[in-house]
N, C-alpha and C positions, 0 to 999 in steps of 0.2 A: 526815402523808403518806398521800396513797395509797394501797393496798394495790394487790397484781399483780389479783387480783379485780374491785377496782373501775376500775383501767384498763381491764380487759378488758371489763369491762361496757357501759363507755360508749363504744370505741372500735372494739372488734371486731362483725365479722360472726360470725353467730352458727351458721356452716356445721361443718360436721364435721369435725374433720382427723383425721390420722393414729393407729389407733388398734389394738393389737392385743391379744390376752387369751391365756397362756397358764397351764396350769394346777402349782399347785405340792403336790408331794403328801408324805404321810407315810410312816412303817415300812411300812404295812400295805397302802401305796397308796390311801388315800382323799383326797380332796380336803381340802388346810388352807386353801387359798386361791389366787388369780391374781395374776399380774403382769402389769399394764397395758403395752403394750409402746410404747413411741414415745420418741426420742432425738432432744437437741435440742442441738447446741453452743454452751454460755454464753459469747459472747465479748464480753460488754459488762460493765460490773457495772450499768448502769441499770434499773430495773424495766421500759420502754421495749421492753427488746431481743427480738428474734421470739422468740425460743427460750421465754423465759418468758411470754409472752403465748399461747403455742401450748401450752404447758402447761396455764396455765389455761384456755384455751378446753377442751381435752382435759377436763380435769377436774369443769369448770363442765357441759358437755353431757355427758358421761358418766354422772355421779352426778344432778345436779337436772334434766335434763331425762330422761333417759330413764330415771335412778331405779338406786340402786345394787342392792336386788334385783333387779329386773327382768334385770340383767345377771349377775350374779353369784352368783345366791340367799343363804343367809345365810354365805355364805362371806367370809374375811377378802380383801382386795383389797391390793394391792404397788405402789406407785405411785413415778415416779424424778422426782425434783425438780430443780430448776436452783440454781442457789449463791441466787439473790434470795432464795428462798423460805427459806431456812434465813438470811439476813442481813436482810429485812425480814418480820420473823416478825409474822405476823398470824394468829388462830385459824383454823382452816379448815372452811368451814362442811359439816361431813362429820361420821360417827360414829365417834368418835375410838376404840372398841373394836375395831372393825374395819380399820381401815385401818392399814398399815406404809408409812411414809415411808422410802426408800431413798435415803442419802446416795452420789450415784454417785462411783468412780473418780477422773473428773478433777476433782473441786472440792477443792480446796485447803484445809486443814485449820487454814485463818489464825483470829485471834481474833474476828474477826465470825461466821464460820461457827462456831466452838466456842460463843460466846455464844448464839449464834438455836438450838444442836441441844440446849445445858443449859435455855433456856426452853421449846421444845417437849416437850422430857423432862419437865420440871416441871406443864405441862400435862398431861400420862398422853399422850401418842403414844407408839406404836410406832417406834424407829428400827432401821432397819437399813444397816447398811454393804456395798454391794455390790461384789464384784470383789475383796475384802480380802486381800492379799499378804503379810501379817504385817511388815510394815513399820513400824519404832516410830515412824513419821509419826503413825499412827491410835491409838497408842496412849491418846492422851489423850482419847478420844472413846468406848472399851471403857465407862466405867461409865454412858453414857447411853445403848445401844443396847442392844436385847434378842436381836438376829437379825446374825449373822455369815453373809454368802455369800460361798462361795468359789467360783473358777472350776475345774472337777475338769482340765478341757482344760491349762490354762496354771499349772498347781499340782503337785508331786509330792508328792500326800499323803500317801507313806511316810516320804519325808524330812522330812517339818514334824510328824510325829506327835508326838511332843513337845509341840510346838505348840499344836496341835490341844488332844491333850487338858488344857492349862493353859486355855484357853478355855475348856471345858468344865467345867473348876473353877470359872471364875467365874459359872457359872451361864445361859452365851451360849446359845442354839438355834442351833446348825449348822444351813447352807441350802446344799448340792450342787449347784452352777448347772452348763449346759452338760453335763448328764450321757447321753451317747449309749450305752452300753452296758449290759446286765447286771453285767458286771466292774466298771465302773466305779460302780453303785449298791450293791455286793456292799462294796467297796472301804471305799468310805465310812461304809455303815451299820455296817461292822466295827470302825472308829475314831470313830466316836460320832455322825457324821450323824443326823438326826432328820427333815431336809427333803428332799427333791430337786427339781429341775426341769430340763428338757431334755427333747431331739427323743426322750429315749427314753421318754418321755410324750405328747408334744404332736405329737412329727410321728413316728408309728411305726414302727420297725425292727422288721425281721427278726433274731430274736431268736436261734432255731437253726433248725436242718432237721430237726427231730426228727420222725417219726413222727406220722400222726395218731389219734387215738384212736377206735376202734370208734364210739363216740357223735359224736365230729363228725364222720365220713365221714358217716356218715347223716345229720346237719346240715346239711354242704355240700351231699349230694347232694339233699337238701329247697330250698338256696336253689337250687339251678342248677336244678331243676324248679321253681321258681316261676317264676322268670326265665326259663323257655325258651318264645319266643313262639306257638311249638306247645300251648303250656298254652292253653288256651279259658277261658272262663270256670265253663263245669261241673266241669271239673276241678280246678283253682282254687278253685273254693267247696269242692272236695270235698275236695283234699288240705288244706287249714287247718280245715275242721271235724270231721277227722279226728282233731284235736289239738284237745281240749277246753279245755286251760288257752292256747294259741294264740290259738285263736277266741274265747274270753273276752276276752284281752287285746285282740286287735285291736277288737272290736264295744264294749271299754268305751272305747277310744280313740277310735274314731272318733266315739263318742255325747259325748266329751268337750269341753268350752270351748275346745280347742288347735285344734278342726276348722271349729266353730261351723254347724254345718246346722241347718235351720229346722225338719228332723222328726227322730223317733229311729227309728234303723237296728236292728232285729231280726233280721237275717241275711248272713251274708256275702255270698249272690246280691243281697242289695239292698244291701250297702254297694257291691260291683261297680259298680251302675247308678248310684248317688248319687257315686262317689267315683272312679270310674272302673278300670278293669281294670290300666292302670299302677301310680295309684298304690298302689292295694290291694298289688300285687306287692312295693312299696318296703315297706310298712310291714311287710307278712309275713316279709320279709328280715331287715328291722330287728329284728323282735320274736324270731327263731332267733337270728340273730348274736346277742342280748342273751344266748341262755340257752348260750353257749358254753361260758363262763368267769367268775367270780366277778368277777375283776382288771379285767375291759372295760369297767367300768361308764365313765369316763374315758374312754377311748379312742372309747367309744360315742359318748360328748358329744362330739369331735374330731368323728369321722363325720358328724353332724347339724349343724355349725356348717358343714362342707364344703359339705352336701348340699344345705344351704338357701341357701350362696352362690354354687355353681354354678346353680343352678336361675335364681336372679335373674339372673346373667350372662350364663345362655345366653339366657335373654328377652330383656334389654336389647340385649345383641349381636346376637341375630334369629344365631345360630352352629350350629343345633341345636334339635332336641326340649329343652325345659325337662326334662323327668320321665327323660328322660336322662342328663341331666347331672350331676340330682339323686343317681340311680343310681352314677352314675360317683364323685360325691362321698361317699356314705353308703359303696360298698361298698370306697373308698382306704384301709379301715383295717382289713380282711379278713385282710391279711397280717400284721398285729400280733395280731391275734385267736387267728389258730390257727398265727401261729410257722411261716410256710410263704413260701418267693417269690411274689410276686405273679404271676408269669409260668407257676408251676406251677398254681396255684388258676384262674386264669381258661382254661384247658382245660375245667376242667369247668363253667365259664356260658358258655350259649348268648346270646354277645352279640355283636353286629355289630363288624368289626372297628377302627371307630374308636373305640368304648367299651375294647376291651379295649387298644388301642393306649393311649389316654389313664392306663389304668389302669398298664399295665406299662412304655412309655417318655415318658408325661407329653405325647404327641404330640396334635398336631391341634386344633382348637376346645375339644374337652371336658378335652383335657389341659394347654392355657393357660389355662383358667379353675379347674381343679385348683392349678396351680402355681402362682395367684395368689394361690387360697385358702392354700393353704400358708406362703406368704409375708407374705399377713398375721397369721397365726399368730404367728412371729415378729418382727410389729412393723415391717416394713418389705415393701415394691415394690420389686421386679429386673426382672418379669417385664415384656414389653412392652405386653401387652394394654391395663397401664395407660394406654398414652397414647389406649388407644380411649375412656375415660370419665374424666371428671374423679374426681382424686383424690378429693375430696371425695364425690363420688354414689359411687363405690367404697366407699370406708368407709363412707356411712351405710349401702348395702347388706349391710356387716360386721357393724356393730351391730344390722341387721335379724334377720341369721341367727340371734349372738347370743340375741337377746331372745326369739325364737319358740323356741328353742330352750333355753334356763330354762324356757319355759312345757311344753314337751313332756316335759321332765324330769321337772315335779310332776307331771303328767298320768301319765308311767310309774310312778313310785314309789306 
């Protein structure tokens, strides 16, 4: 019998289908892996079912055509699989050491599914149970699973503390998903969870309204001045050059393969000439933000993906200035970095009204692009802007944004 991948290769076009990426972090807020977010209802048992083909297309295009390393670096990747993948078991053409296969909550653990999971476990694949609800029907799968994902919005963790402890005793790794607040993350950590996923990380939330520390105030003032339209080339070059570390980082990055210039740039003034004043403002802002707090690395990555995608969408839709779209995407994470409401932070940023409205209210063309970028992070598209471009094109742009971001991350590190 042909497996789903073979059927896909013969019968499906190779356009990109919907893919999102959400980070999974450990207790130290370091990246453990990424989940590729896409969900399809598996309504039929046959391998020709649309959901299975869409899953196969996503997996193949993402990992084989674009390359696993280019999209997720050296981290693990979690993928959701339909029932047919577990009943029509075939070895996947992927690195099993870095792959986590998720059993979705809608898949009934019948004898065929159980046998398939046992086989995949024997092959050496890591299996995760998604949306685990402590129902006895899942007990038969626990010996073959390594990771248990629990929805902290749906489950009262305190009420299940004893059952959570029992899972830990079995040597299972617990992953708290849909974490939206610091309190939820802290409670889950106290109960023994090791991994965390949710809006708290990938869709940065305002965690507090604490006062900014003095060094953060200075950095924010630098961001504001760098982005002031009245700051000309000479002043910007002087501002950046006064900080040797910032100047060095910018010049090293501009001369890296990520930019691809055909000559060596040796001064900030040269950089302005060759990459433009607006782009230099963006990169200077990025490096300043990156120095604000050690825990912001993944948030910065989220901002970079948004920035790349907002730039591309603004360009394709002719909905504004692409560099302004990039700035909106990049600065959309500023509230999470500084733990301050965005409406307060933009007061110090000399942006046009449409950019401020995009950051605070997600309104206007820039706000629509940002909304779409944030929807793609969660693996779905609900924004009306998706109607203006084919979904395949939207997702191609998103994948390109993730690939460019991985290259930038390598250069930054």
